[in-house]
Structure formats: C-alpha cells, structure tokens
TORKOLDO-436049 format. One record per residue (C-alpha): residue number from 1; x, y, z. Coordinates in steps of 0.02 Angstrom, whole numbers, plus 32768, in hexadecimal, padded with zeros to 4 digits. Last residue first. Example, Ala and Ser with C-alpha at 12.3 -4.5 7.8 and 13.67 -1.06 7.14 Angstrom:
2
NODE, 2, 82AC, 7FCB, 8165 .
NODE, 1, 8267, 7F1F, 8186 .
END
This chain:
342
NODE, 342, 8037, 8C31, 77DB .
NODE, 341, 7F86, 8C25, 7793 .
NODE, 340, 7F84, 8CD2, 7744 .
NODE, 339, 7F14, 8D15, 77D0 .
NODE, 338, 7F95, 8CCF, 7849 .
NODE, 337, 8020, 8D33, 77F7 .
NODE, 336, 7FB9, 8DD3, 77F0 .
NODE, 335, 7F8B, 8DC8, 78A8 .
NODE, 334, 8041, 8D9F, 78CD .
NODE, 333, 8078, 8E42, 787C .
NODE, 332, 7FF9, 8EA3, 78E4 .
NODE, 331, 803B, 8E4F, 7981 .
NODE, 330, 80EE, 8E76, 794F .
NODE, 329, 80C3, 8F2F, 793C .
NODE, 328, 806D, 8F2F, 79E6 .
NODE, 327, 8104, 8ED9, 7A33 .
NODE, 326, 817E, 8F57, 79EA .
NODE, 325, 811A, 8FEE, 7A21 .
NODE, 324, 80FF, 8FA3, 7ACE .
NODE, 323, 81B7, 8F83, 7AF1 .
NODE, 322, 819C, 8F26, 7B94 .
NODE, 321, 81EA, 8F5A, 7C3A .
NODE, 320, 8148, 8F53, 7C9C .
NODE, 319, 812D, 900F, 7C91 .
NODE, 318, 814F, 8FFE, 7BD7 .
NODE, 317, 80B8, 8F8C, 7BC7 .
NODE, 316, 8049, 9009, 7C21 .
NODE, 315, 8081, 9095, 7BAB .
NODE, 314, 8065, 9029, 7B11 .
NODE, 313, 7FB7, 8FFB, 7B50 .
NODE, 312, 7F8D, 90B3, 7B6D .
NODE, 311, 7FC9, 90E3, 7ABF .
NODE, 310, 7F5A, 905C, 7A72 .
NODE, 309, 7EC4, 909B, 7AD3 .
NODE, 308, 7EEF, 9150, 7AA5 .
NODE, 307, 7EDF, 9122, 79EB .
NODE, 306, 7E2C, 90E3, 7A01 .
NODE, 305, 7DDB, 918A, 79D2 .
NODE, 304, 7E37, 9189, 792C .
NODE, 303, 7E01, 90D5, 790D .
NODE, 302, 7D4B, 9100, 7930 .
NODE, 301, 7D4C, 9194, 78B8 .
NODE, 300, 7D9D, 9130, 782C .
NODE, 299, 7D26, 909D, 7844 .
NODE, 298, 7C8C, 910D, 7847 .
NODE, 297, 7CC5, 9166, 77A8 .
NODE, 296, 7CEA, 90C0, 7751 .
NODE, 295, 7C3B, 9084, 7782 .
NODE, 294, 7C1E, 9006, 780E .
NODE, 293, 7BB4, 8F75, 77D0 .
NODE, 292, 7B05, 8F8C, 7816 .
NODE, 291, 7A99, 8EF3, 7837 .
NODE, 290, 79DE, 8F05, 7858 .
NODE, 289, 79AB, 8E6E, 78C1 .
NODE, 288, 7932, 8E02, 7860 .
NODE, 287, 7932, 8D7C, 78E9 .
NODE, 286, 796F, 8CF9, 786C .
NODE, 285, 79F7, 8D70, 7832 .
NODE, 284, 7A3A, 8D8D, 78E1 .
NODE, 283, 7A2E, 8CD2, 7909 .
NODE, 282, 7A95, 8CA8, 786E .
NODE, 281, 7B19, 8D25, 78A7 .
NODE, 280, 7B1C, 8CD3, 7952 .
NODE, 279, 7B32, 8C27, 7905 .
NODE, 278, 7BC6, 8C68, 78A2 .
NODE, 277, 7C0D, 8CB4, 7942 .
NODE, 276, 7BFF, 8C09, 7996 .
NODE, 275, 7C6E, 8BB9, 7911 .
NODE, 274, 7CEB, 8C45, 7925 .
NODE, 273, 7CE8, 8C31, 79E2 .
NODE, 272, 7D09, 8B77, 79E0 .
NODE, 271, 7D90, 8B8D, 795C .
NODE, 270, 7DE8, 8C12, 79C3 .
NODE, 269, 7DDE, 8BAB, 7A62 .
NODE, 268, 7E35, 8B18, 7A0D .
NODE, 267, 7EB6, 8B83, 79B5 .
NODE, 266, 7EE2, 8BE8, 7A50 .
NODE, 265, 7EEA, 8B4B, 7ABB .
NODE, 264, 7F60, 8AF8, 7A3E .
NODE, 263, 7FCA, 8B96, 7A41 .
NODE, 262, 7FF5, 8B75, 7AF7 .
NODE, 261, 7FA8, 8AD2, 7B37 .
NODE, 260, 7F82, 8A2C, 7AE2 .
NODE, 259, 8036, 89EE, 7AE2 .
NODE, 258, 804F, 8A37, 7B91 .
NODE, 257, 7FCD, 89BC, 7BD2 .
NODE, 256, 803B, 8928, 7B9D .
NODE, 255, 80D8, 8973, 7BEB .
NODE, 254, 807C, 8992, 7C8E .
NODE, 253, 8038, 88E0, 7C89 .
NODE, 252, 80E4, 8892, 7C77 .
NODE, 251, 812F, 8908, 7CF8 .
NODE, 250, 80AC, 88C7, 7D71 .
NODE, 249, 8027, 893E, 7DAE .
NODE, 248, 803B, 8986, 7E5D .
NODE, 247, 808D, 8A25, 7E1A .
NODE, 246, 7FF5, 8A4B, 7DAF .
NODE, 245, 7F7F, 8A3C, 7E44 .
NODE, 244, 7FEE, 8AAF, 7EA9 .
NODE, 243, 7FEF, 8B2F, 7E1C .
NODE, 242, 7F32, 8B32, 7E09 .
NODE, 241, 7F11, 8B29, 7D4F .
NODE, 240, 7EFC, 8BB1, 7CCC .
NODE, 239, 7EA3, 8BFB, 7C36 .
NODE, 238, 7EC3, 8CB6, 7C1D .
NODE, 237, 7E46, 8D0F, 7BAF .
NODE, 236, 7E4A, 8DA7, 7B3F .
NODE, 235, 7DAA, 8E04, 7B16 .
NODE, 234, 7D97, 8E60, 7A71 .
NODE, 233, 7D73, 8F14, 7A44 .
NODE, 232, 7D0E, 8F7B, 79C7 .
NODE, 231, 7D28, 8EE2, 7958 .
NODE, 230, 7DA3, 8EB1, 78D1 .
NODE, 229, 7D36, 8F07, 7851 .
NODE, 228, 7CA3, 8F5B, 78AE .
NODE, 227, 7BF4, 8F11, 78AE .
NODE, 226, 7B5F, 8F76, 78EC .
NODE, 225, 7AC9, 8F0F, 7922 .
NODE, 224, 7A13, 8F44, 7935 .
NODE, 223, 7970, 8F00, 797C .
NODE, 222, 79AB, 8EAA, 7A1A .
NODE, 221, 7930, 8E50, 7A8D .
NODE, 220, 7915, 8D99, 7A5B .
NODE, 219, 79B6, 8D8D, 79F7 .
NODE, 218, 7A11, 8DB3, 7A99 .
NODE, 217, 79F5, 8D01, 7AD7 .
NODE, 216, 7A9A, 8D00, 7B39 .
NODE, 215, 7AF1, 8C76, 7AD6 .
NODE, 214, 7A97, 8CA4, 7A34 .
NODE, 213, 7AC8, 8D5A, 7A22 .
NODE, 212, 7B62, 8D34, 7A89 .
NODE, 211, 7BBB, 8CDF, 79F7 .
NODE, 210, 7BBD, 8D83, 7996 .
NODE, 209, 7C3E, 8DC8, 7A10 .
NODE, 208, 7BF7, 8E3F, 7A92 .
NODE, 207, 7BE7, 8EF8, 7ABB .
NODE, 206, 7B3B, 8F23, 7AFB .
NODE, 205, 7AB2, 8FA1, 7AD8 .
NODE, 204, 7A30, 900F, 7B2B .
NODE, 203, 7A56, 8FD5, 7BDC .
NODE, 202, 79E4, 8FE7, 7C75 .
NODE, 201, 7952, 8FCD, 7BFE .
NODE, 200, 7913, 8F32, 7C59 .
NODE, 199, 792C, 8EBF, 7BC3 .
NODE, 198, 79DB, 8F02, 7BA5 .
NODE, 197, 7A1C, 8EF1, 7C57 .
NODE, 196, 79C4, 8E4A, 7C70 .
NODE, 195, 7A10, 8E02, 7BD1 .
NODE, 194, 7ABE, 8E44, 7BF8 .
NODE, 193, 7AD2, 8DFC, 7CA7 .
NODE, 192, 7B2C, 8D5D, 7C6E .
NODE, 191, 7BB3, 8DC9, 7C1A .
NODE, 190, 7BF3, 8E1B, 7CB9 .
NODE, 189, 7BCA, 8ED4, 7CD5 .
NODE, 188, 7C27, 8F77, 7CB3 .
NODE, 187, 7BA7, 8FF5, 7C76 .
NODE, 186, 7BF6, 9060, 7BEE .
NODE, 185, 7BB3, 910D, 7BBF .
NODE, 184, 7BD5, 912A, 7B06 .
NODE, 183, 7C43, 91B3, 7ABB .
NODE, 182, 7CAA, 9141, 7A4B .
NODE, 181, 7D42, 914C, 7ABD .
NODE, 180, 7CD3, 911B, 7B51 .
NODE, 179, 7C97, 907F, 7AF8 .
NODE, 178, 7D4A, 9052, 7AC9 .
NODE, 177, 7D85, 9067, 7B7D .
NODE, 176, 7CFC, 8FF2, 7BBC .
NODE, 175, 7D23, 8F6C, 7B3B .
NODE, 174, 7DDD, 8F8A, 7B57 .
NODE, 173, 7DCC, 8F4F, 7C0B .
NODE, 172, 7D1A, 8F40, 7C49 .
NODE, 171, 7C99, 8EBC, 7C1B .
NODE, 170, 7C2C, 8F3E, 7BC9 .
NODE, 169, 7B74, 8F65, 7BC6 .
NODE, 168, 7B58, 9001, 7B5B .
NODE, 167, 7AEE, 9094, 7B96 .
NODE, 166, 7AE1, 9109, 7B00 .
NODE, 165, 7B0F, 91BB, 7B34 .
NODE, 164, 7B53, 91EA, 7A89 .
NODE, 163, 7B5C, 914B, 7A22 .
NODE, 162, 7B04, 918C, 7987 .
NODE, 161, 7B8E, 920E, 796F .
NODE, 160, 7C0C, 9182, 7958 .
NODE, 159, 7BAD, 914D, 78BE .
NODE, 158, 7B30, 90CB, 787F .
NODE, 157, 7AE3, 9092, 7923 .
NODE, 156, 7A31, 9056, 7908 .
NODE, 155, 79AB, 9076, 798C .
NODE, 154, 794D, 9011, 7A0F .
NODE, 153, 79A3, 8F79, 7A5B .
NODE, 152, 7A56, 8F83, 7A1E .
NODE, 151, 7ADE, 8F02, 79FF .
NODE, 150, 7B91, 8F3C, 79E7 .
NODE, 149, 7C21, 8ECD, 79AF .
NODE, 148, 7CB6, 8E7A, 7A02 .
NODE, 147, 7D21, 8E1B, 7986 .
NODE, 146, 7D28, 8D64, 79B8 .
NODE, 145, 7D5E, 8D29, 7A64 .
NODE, 144, 7E13, 8D2F, 7A96 .
NODE, 143, 7E97, 8CAF, 7AC6 .
NODE, 142, 7F1B, 8C87, 7B49 .
NODE, 141, 7F62, 8BE0, 7B80 .
NODE, 140, 7F8A, 8B69, 7C0D .
NODE, 139, 7FC4, 8BE6, 7C8F .
NODE, 138, 7FF5, 8B8C, 7D2F .
NODE, 137, 7FBA, 8BFF, 7DBA .
NODE, 136, 800F, 8C73, 7E36 .
NODE, 135, 8060, 8CE5, 7DB6 .
NODE, 134, 7FE9, 8D0B, 7D28 .
NODE, 133, 8024, 8DBE, 7D14 .
NODE, 132, 80D7, 8D83, 7D1F .
NODE, 131, 812D, 8DFB, 7CA7 .
NODE, 130, 8180, 8D63, 7C57 .
NODE, 129, 80DB, 8D37, 7C04 .
NODE, 128, 80D8, 8DD4, 7B9B .
NODE, 127, 815C, 8DC5, 7B13 .
NODE, 126, 8166, 8D1D, 7AB9 .
NODE, 125, 80DE, 8CBE, 7B17 .
NODE, 124, 8064, 8D4F, 7B07 .
NODE, 123, 8094, 8D7B, 7A55 .
NODE, 122, 8076, 8CCB, 7A16 .
NODE, 121, 7FD2, 8CBD, 7A75 .
NODE, 120, 7F98, 8D65, 7A32 .
NODE, 119, 7FB3, 8D2F, 797E .
NODE, 118, 7F5A, 8C8A, 799F .
NODE, 117, 7EC7, 8CDB, 79F8 .
NODE, 116, 7EAE, 8D6B, 797D .
NODE, 115, 7EAE, 8CFC, 78E4 .
NODE, 114, 7E45, 8C75, 7935 .
NODE, 113, 7DC8, 8CF1, 797E .
NODE, 112, 7DAB, 8D3B, 78D2 .
NODE, 111, 7DCD, 8DE2, 787A .
NODE, 110, 7E65, 8E02, 78E7 .
NODE, 109, 7E7E, 8EB3, 7929 .
NODE, 108, 7E0C, 8F4A, 7912 .
NODE, 107, 7DFB, 8F7C, 79C8 .
NODE, 106, 7E77, 8F4F, 7A52 .
NODE, 105, 7E4B, 8EB1, 7AB3 .
NODE, 104, 7EE7, 8E50, 7A81 .
NODE, 103, 7F59, 8ED1, 7AD2 .
NODE, 102, 7EEA, 8ECC, 7B6D .
NODE, 101, 7F50, 8E31, 7B9B .
NODE, 100, 7FD4, 8EA9, 7BE1 .
NODE, 99, 7F61, 8EFF, 7C5E .
NODE, 98, 7F3C, 8E61, 7CC4 .
NODE, 97, 7F28, 8E8E, 7D7C .
NODE, 96, 7EDE, 8F3B, 7D5F .
NODE, 95, 7E79, 8EFB, 7CC9 .
NODE, 94, 7E26, 8E6D, 7D2B .
NODE, 93, 7D79, 8E57, 7CDD .
NODE, 92, 7DB2, 8E87, 7C2D .
NODE, 91, 7E49, 8E16, 7C49 .
NODE, 90, 7DD2, 8D85, 7C31 .
NODE, 89, 7DDA, 8CF6, 7CAB .
NODE, 88, 7DF2, 8C3B, 7C9B .
NODE, 87, 7DDB, 8B98, 7CFD .
NODE, 86, 7E37, 8B00, 7D40 .
NODE, 85, 7E53, 8ABB, 7DF0 .
NODE, 84, 7DC2, 8B0C, 7E4D .
NODE, 83, 7DBA, 8B59, 7EFB .
NODE, 82, 7E77, 8B41, 7F00 .
NODE, 81, 7EB1, 8BEF, 7F32 .
NODE, 80, 7F00, 8C15, 7E88 .
NODE, 79, 7E66, 8BD3, 7E2E .
NODE, 78, 7DEB, 8C3C, 7E93 .
NODE, 77, 7E62, 8CD0, 7E8F .
NODE, 76, 7E66, 8CD1, 7DD1 .
NODE, 75, 7DA9, 8CB5, 7DCD .
NODE, 74, 7D7D, 8D4F, 7E33 .
NODE, 73, 7D43, 8DB5, 7D9E .
NODE, 72, 7CBF, 8D33, 7D74 .
NODE, 71, 7C79, 8D30, 7E27 .
NODE, 70, 7CB1, 8C94, 7E81 .
NODE, 69, 7C99, 8BD8, 7E94 .
NODE, 68, 7C4F, 8BB6, 7DE6 .
NODE, 67, 7BBD, 8B3E, 7DF9 .
NODE, 66, 7BA0, 8A8D, 7DBA .
NODE, 65, 7C5C, 8A6A, 7DBF .
NODE, 64, 7CA2, 8A1E, 7D20 .
NODE, 63, 7D0D, 8983, 7D41 .
NODE, 62, 7DB4, 8973, 7CEB .
NODE, 61, 7E11, 88D0, 7CD3 .
NODE, 60, 7EC8, 88A1, 7CE3 .
NODE, 59, 7F0B, 87EF, 7CD1 .
NODE, 58, 7E97, 87CA, 7C40 .
NODE, 57, 7F20, 87AF, 7BC0 .
NODE, 56, 7F6E, 8856, 7BF0 .
NODE, 55, 7F58, 889B, 7B3F .
NODE, 54, 7EA4, 8860, 7B35 .
NODE, 53, 7E6A, 8899, 7BE1 .
NODE, 52, 7EB6, 8944, 7BC3 .
NODE, 51, 7E62, 894B, 7B19 .
NODE, 50, 7DBA, 8925, 7B69 .
NODE, 49, 7DD5, 89B6, 7BE1 .
NODE, 48, 7E00, 8A27, 7B4F .
NODE, 47, 7D59, 89FC, 7B00 .
NODE, 46, 7CF9, 8A1B, 7BA1 .
NODE, 45, 7D4C, 8AC4, 7BB5 .
NODE, 44, 7D3D, 8AF6, 7AFE .
NODE, 43, 7C99, 8AA9, 7AC7 .
NODE, 42, 7C20, 8AA4, 7B5A .
NODE, 41, 7C67, 8B32, 7BC1 .
NODE, 40, 7CA7, 8BB2, 7B43 .
NODE, 39, 7C1B, 8B7E, 7ACC .
NODE, 38, 7B99, 8BB7, 7B4D .
NODE, 37, 7B19, 8B30, 7B7A .
NODE, 36, 7B64, 8B15, 7C27 .
NODE, 35, 7B4B, 8BD0, 7C4B .
NODE, 34, 7BDF, 8C49, 7C5C .
NODE, 33, 7C47, 8C4D, 7CFC .
NODE, 32, 7CA0, 8BA9, 7CD3 .
NODE, 31, 7CEA, 8B24, 7D44 .
NODE, 30, 7D69, 8A97, 7D43 .
NODE, 29, 7D93, 8A19, 7DCA .
NODE, 28, 7E20, 899B, 7DBA .
NODE, 27, 7E14, 88DE, 7DC2 .
NODE, 26, 7EB8, 887F, 7DCE .
NODE, 25, 7EB2, 87C7, 7DA2 .
NODE, 24, 7F2A, 874A, 7DEE .
NODE, 23, 7F6F, 86CD, 7D73 .
NODE, 22, 7F35, 8619, 7D7E .
NODE, 21, 7FCD, 85A6, 7D79 .
NODE, 20, 7FCC, 8532, 7CE3 .
NODE, 19, 7FCE, 8478, 7D16 .
NODE, 18, 8078, 841F, 7D07 .
NODE, 17, 80B2, 843F, 7DB9 .
NODE, 16, 800C, 8405, 7E04 .
NODE, 15, 8010, 8368, 7D99 .
NODE, 14, 80BB, 833A, 7DDD .
NODE, 13, 807C, 834D, 7E8F .
NODE, 12, 7FE4, 82E1, 7E6C .
NODE, 11, 8053, 825A, 7E1D .
NODE, 10, 80C9, 825D, 7EB2 .
NODE, 9, 8038, 824A, 7F2A .
NODE, 8, 7FF0, 81B8, 7EC7 .
NODE, 7, 809A, 8161, 7EBF .
NODE, 6, 80B8, 8177, 7F7A .
NODE, 5, 800C, 8131, 7FA4 .
NODE, 4, 802A, 809B, 7F32 .
NODE, 3, 80D7, 807B, 7F7B .
NODE, 2, 808A, 807B, 802A .
NODE, 1, 8000, 8000, 8000 .
END
C-alpha cells in the first residue's frame, strides 16, 4: 500500500507543476461625469477599457462606476486622491491649474477632433508635459473634442454684432474667453446643465461641439446654429490614472497599457468624437435647425478679436519657461501635417 500512496502523491504533485497557474486579475475603477449614453463614456472610456483588457491578456480590467465621485471640475483631485482609478478632465474646467492645455482650445484650429487631438498630443508630449501640470497622476493621453460651435434658442447669429449681450453657456477656459471677446455674456456651467439653462431661458445660447446636439438633447430646444471653421473654441482633455494604482501594476502590464496610450488615446478619442459630430449634424438637420455658416466678414472679425487670447497663452507659456511663439507655430504646423495624413 505504501508504494501506491507515494506514487499517487508524486503524480498529483507533478500534475500541479504542469498545470497553468491562474494569473491574478486587477480590477480598476473608471468614471465619467457625462451620462452613460454619451460617446465619451460608452465609446471612448468603455472602448479603451476593452483595449486594456486585450493588451494585458485579461490581467487588468476596468469597471465603470455608476456615479462619478466628484463635481466635473474636481476630477483631477478625485483621481489623484484615489476616489477613482481612471478618469478625465477638460482644461476648460481647471484653467488655473492647466493653462498650457488651453493651446488646443484656441479658436480656429483643427477642422476635426482627430486632427486637433493628434496635433495637440504630439505638441503636449514634445513640449508641454515637462512643465508638470499633470503632476500627481499618471497621464495616459490628451485629446480635444470637435470644433466648438454656437447653438442658439431664439435668433440667428450671423455677425459679431448679433452677439452683444447674448448669454452663452460656456465650460470656461478659452470657451469663456472667446465668448467675452465676441461681446457675449458667458455663463460658466458644466455641460450636463446646458439643457436646463437653455430651456429655462437662463442662457440664450451655448458653446458645444456638434456631438452635444444629440448627447444633451439640444435638438429639442435650439432653433439656430452658427458654425465657425475650426470652431469658436475647443476643449482639451487630460486622461489619467491614479499614480499609486499605476505603480502597483506589473512592468509587463504597464508596458502593455503604454502601447494604447499617448497618441493612441488621441486617435481613439478623436475618431469617437468625429463620429459623434456627424450624428449631431444629422440631428440638427432632422430638427430643421437653421444653420448659418460664418461669413468671411464674420470670420475676419472674430479672428481679430481672438488675437489677445493667443497672446495670453504665449505669455502664460513663457512664464513656465516655454517658448510660446515657437510652440504655437509648431502646433499649427502639426495641424497641417495631421490633416495631410502624416
């Protein structure tokens, strides 16, 4: 009997060594301050989460929280302090903390989110990241939404003169500064509040990318839209992970996640937003919203009024030891390169 017991035990031990060892799975939390149906949540964040699972062979997964743990503008602190592992914030909501990303928010830039996002991503990692404005979190990527346009409840806007005293909901940052430069009266409020502001008459108009027409049900209340080439503004986003969470990941998983970060984030978010902008344009037309394409005179007037915004960004960049004139010129060159498919 003893030899039999020994043989069985040895066989079991040998089998244990030959069976694949189950790898521990790390589940991280992710959150979004726009609704679950918004493309930023359901397509970009959820899509990136699936990519993380793919590149780590299932070792790392992301779980979307049912509710964002902070006000939108407090997202950076929420991630830094560990209330959530992964999220994003727009520099429009935190312009004092993130003045350099406002470069990509300046009016009349890329004609699509992809063009603006990729060009901005290249400039950020090349020139701006070293300034440390995202210190305290692991920055995964930067991107922008599509060109920011104007949507109005009651009357068309065909010139700068039409904007005198018009109350325009803005996210802050360059959006707010652009509204002021055009003679409007900006109301700085987060995007999810736009419908209530417009429907109640507190705001006369709102700045938004085309995507928001559908995402925030604006097609039910707006009657007019004014479209400006490259946008009256854009919104730049930082997408990041809690630093402690990142440091706990294995080197293998960090390397894998890095392959889908950086410019890959810009391209993924850009495509999501461009696709959503097309849906927004279709919603405008379906709702019979009167669309005004900015005239050459309107464009020239608006660009002249926006010159101080560019000068202010250059001044702020120089205060951080960055050659703002050079970086702005490089950004414009990158916009052209990306538009040409480079």
